[in-house]
C-alpha positions, 0 to 999 in steps of 0.5 A: 407424184414422180417419186411415187412411181419411182418407189413403186418400180423400185419395190417391184424390182426388189420383190422380183429379185427375191422371188424369181431366183427361187423359181429359176431352178425349176427351168429345164437345161437348154440342149446347148449345155448338154454334153455331146454324149447326151445329145447323141443318145437323144438322136439315137433314141429318136432313130429307134422310135422311128424304126419301131414305128416303121416296123409297126406300119409294115406289120400284117395286123389282120392276124393280130388279136384285139389285145395285141392291136390295142397294145400296138396302139398304146405303143404308138401313142407313147412313142408319139408322146415321147417324140413330142415331149423331146421336140418342144423347145421354147420359153414358157411364161406363167399367167402371173408373169405375164400380168406382172410384165403388163403392169410393169409396162403400164407403170413405166409408160 
C-alpha cells in the first residue's frame, strides 16, 4: 500500500513537471527585473495621470456640454482602470492549481 502512494506522487510530480513549464511563459515579469528606465517611466506616467485627474477636478464643469462631461467621465474611468492595473501585484493561482495542491496535500498527509 505504501508503494502505491509513492508511485502516485511520482506520477503526479512527472505530470506537473511536464505541464507547468508550458504555462510558465505566460507569467508577468516582476518589477524588480525591469530596467530602471522602465520603472522611471511608470512613475512618470503615474504622475501624469494624477496631474490630469487634478486638472479635471479643478475644471468648471457647469460650462461643459453633456458630451464633454461624458468624455471626461470616460477619461477618469480609463485613468483609474490603468492605475489599478499597474498597482496589482501578487501571485495568482488557477482553480485547477488549487485543486491539485489540495489533492497533493491529502495524498501526502
